[in-house]
C-alpha positions as CSV (number, residue, x, y, z in Angstrom):
1,M,-54.5,-40.5,46.6
2,T,-53.5,-43.2,48.9
3,F,-56.2,-44.6,50.7
4,V,-54.0,-43.6,54.0
5,T,-53.5,-39.6,52.2
6,Y,-57.5,-40.2,52.4
7,L,-58.2,-41.8,55.7
8,R,-56.3,-39.0,57.5
9,S,-57.8,-36.4,54.7
10,A,-61.7,-37.5,56.2
11,L,-60.4,-37.6,59.7
12,I,-59.0,-34.1,59.5
13,A,-62.4,-33.1,58.2
14,G,-64.2,-35.2,60.8
15,F,-62.1,-33.8,64.1
16,A,-62.5,-29.6,61.7
17,G,-66.6,-30.7,62.5
18,L,-66.5,-32.2,65.1
19,S,-65.2,-29.8,67.5
20,C,-67.8,-28.2,67.1
21,L,-70.6,-31.1,68.0
22,G,-69.0,-31.2,71.5
23,S,-70.9,-30.5,74.5
24,A,-70.4,-27.5,76.9
25,Y,-69.4,-30.5,79.1
26,G,-67.1,-31.9,77.7
27,A,-69.6,-35.1,76.8
28,A,-67.3,-38.1,74.8
29,I,-68.1,-38.0,70.7
30,V,-66.5,-41.5,69.8
31,I,-66.2,-42.6,66.4
32,N,-65.7,-46.2,65.0
33,D,-63.9,-46.9,61.8
34,R,-62.9,-50.8,60.5
35,H,-59.2,-50.0,62.2
36,T,-58.9,-46.6,63.2
37,H,-61.0,-44.9,66.5
38,A,-61.5,-42.1,68.0
39,I,-62.3,-40.2,70.6
40,V,-62.9,-36.8,71.2
41,Q,-64.6,-34.2,74.4
42,N,-64.0,-30.4,74.2
43,S,-65.2,-27.8,76.9
44,S,-66.1,-24.1,76.6
45,T,-67.2,-23.3,79.6
46,P,-64.1,-22.1,82.5
47,V,-62.5,-24.4,85.0
48,T,-60.8,-23.1,87.7
49,L,-57.9,-25.7,89.0
50,V,-56.9,-26.6,92.2
51,A,-53.4,-26.9,93.1
52,G,-52.5,-29.9,91.8
53,K,-53.0,-32.5,89.3
54,N,-57.1,-31.7,87.4
55,Q,-59.0,-34.5,85.6
56,L,-59.4,-32.1,82.4
57,D,-61.6,-34.9,80.4
58,T,-63.9,-38.0,81.5
59,P,-62.2,-40.7,80.7
60,T,-63.1,-43.2,78.2
61,T,-62.5,-46.6,77.7
62,F,-61.5,-48.6,74.2
63,D,-60.2,-52.1,73.2
64,C,-57.7,-51.9,70.8
65,R,-58.9,-55.4,69.1
66,S,-55.7,-56.1,67.1
67,L,-53.0,-58.7,67.4
68,Y,-50.1,-56.0,67.1
69,G,-51.6,-53.5,69.0
70,C,-52.5,-49.9,68.5
71,V,-50.9,-46.6,68.0
72,V,-52.9,-43.4,70.3
73,L,-52.6,-40.0,68.8
74,M,-52.9,-37.5,71.4
75,T,-54.3,-34.5,70.8
76,V,-54.9,-31.6,73.4
77,A,-55.6,-28.1,73.0
78,Y,-56.2,-25.7,75.8
79,T,-56.1,-21.7,77.1
80,V,-56.0,-21.0,79.8
81,G,-56.9,-18.1,82.2
82,G,-57.3,-16.2,85.8
83,N,-54.2,-17.0,87.8
84,V,-51.6,-17.8,85.2
85,Q,-48.8,-20.0,85.7
86,A,-46.8,-23.0,83.9
87,V,-49.4,-25.6,83.6
88,E,-48.4,-29.0,83.3
89,V,-50.5,-31.5,80.9
90,C,-50.9,-34.6,80.2
91,A,-52.6,-36.7,77.4
92,T,-52.6,-40.5,78.9
93,V,-52.9,-44.3,78.1
94,D,-53.6,-46.4,81.1
95,G,-52.1,-43.7,83.2
96,V,-48.8,-43.6,80.8
97,S,-48.2,-40.6,78.9
98,G,-47.0,-40.8,75.0
99,N,-43.5,-39.4,73.2
100,P,-42.9,-37.1,73.6
101,T,-44.3,-36.8,77.2
102,C,-46.0,-34.4,78.9
103,D,-46.0,-30.5,78.5
104,R,-45.4,-27.7,79.9
105,Q,-46.8,-24.3,78.7
106,L,-48.6,-20.3,79.4
107,V,-51.5,-18.7,78.8
108,Y,-52.3,-21.3,75.5
109,G,-50.8,-24.9,74.5
110,L,-51.6,-27.8,72.1
111,T,-49.7,-30.6,73.0
112,R,-49.0,-33.9,70.9
113,E,-47.6,-37.3,72.0
114,Q,-47.7,-40.6,70.8
115,I,-47.7,-44.0,72.2
116,T,-47.7,-47.7,71.3
117,I,-50.0,-50.2,73.5
118,P,-50.7,-54.0,73.6
119,K,-54.5,-55.3,72.3
120,G,-57.2,-55.1,75.9
121,N,-58.9,-53.0,77.2
122,H,-57.1,-48.9,78.1
123,T,-58.3,-45.9,79.1
124,V,-57.0,-42.8,77.9
125,G,-57.5,-39.2,79.5
126,T,-56.5,-36.2,80.5
127,T,-54.8,-34.3,83.4
128,V,-53.2,-30.5,84.4
129,T,-51.1,-29.6,87.0
130,I,-49.9,-26.9,88.4
131,Q,-48.7,-25.4,91.5
132,Q,-51.8,-23.0,93.1
133,D,-55.1,-22.7,93.1
134,G,-56.1,-20.3,90.4
135,L,-56.5,-21.4,87.2
136,Q,-59.0,-21.3,84.3
137,I,-59.5,-23.4,81.7
138,L,-61.6,-21.5,79.6
139,S,-61.6,-24.3,76.8
140,W,-60.2,-27.4,75.8
141,E,-60.1,-30.0,73.1
142,T,-59.1,-33.9,73.7
143,D,-58.6,-36.1,70.6
144,Y,-57.6,-39.5,71.0
145,T,-56.9,-40.9,67.6
146,I,-56.3,-45.1,67.7
147,Y,-54.8,-47.0,65.2
148,E,-54.8,-50.6,65.1
149,V,-51.5,-52.0,63.4
150,H,-51.5,-54.9,61.5
151,K,-48.4,-56.9,60.0
152,Q,-46.4,-55.7,57.5
153,S,-46.6,-58.0,54.1
154,G,-42.7,-58.8,52.3
């Protein structure tokens, strides 16, 4: 097993365990490793949204320390109820969505995006945009995994 494979397995196992630790109010769990950082938030308290853009989680700032920048993987899982309608979920870094861009779903969803960013302080956050009042987010989780990029030899 390579170190990268081991690290991925450890992060996946860690996220599975950490999803139980998040506050009912979405308080961030921040994990710092030497070259990998994770910000995890979740809630099982239903939230009723209004038409327009709604902030799902608490925007959280982190520092990309690598001279070569960082790759941010953004995963959002959610279930909806109430006035069910099309939902646009957008995970962002500094207000910029990753690739593939914002996801449109009904009822429940899982979206995964990635973006490469330069060295420095950045803020991650997720918004949910709807057309009519009354949609409820019944439960949700946001995972932002930040990998520092290092120059490849050869």
